[in-house]
N, C-alpha and C positions, 0 to 999 in steps of 0.2 A: 421475532415471536412466532413460534409456530401458528400455522393457520390463521394467521391475518389477512384481508384481502388486500389486494395491492392492484387496483383497476389501471391504474397508470402504468405498470410495471416499473417502478422506480426503486423499490426496495433493494438497498445494496446487502451482496452478499459477504461470503469470509472472503475472497480475495479481494472485495474493494477496501474493507476494514484493514485487512494485511498492511494493501500499497497504502492506505493513507498511513497508515501508522509509522511505515518506512521511509515516507517522505517527512513525517517530521523529525525523526530521527536523523536524517539525510541533512535536510534544512539547521537542526544544533549542531551536527557537526560543522557545517561548513560555516557558520556564524564563527563556531569556537576556532577553525582553523583557519579562515580565509582562503581555502579549498574547495575546488567543485567535489562533491560527492557524487559517489554513482549510486544508484539505488541497488545494481546488479552486484555491486561489491559486500552489500551489507549480508545478503544471504544467499544462499544455495536453492534455484528456485528450481523447484519440479519441473518436469520438461515443456507443461503445458501452461505453465505461468511464467515462460520467460518472454523479457521486455522486447 
């Protein structure tokens, strides 16, 4: 939410939200296939978001 106080600097941004979602997608795929899933294989990241 805009203009909310965050005195401890712990508020997650959009990057953190996207990464959390991708971790869930990767976990689900891994459970279904029994294989490792690389987050970088799920999405083409902008340069500054690379893992």
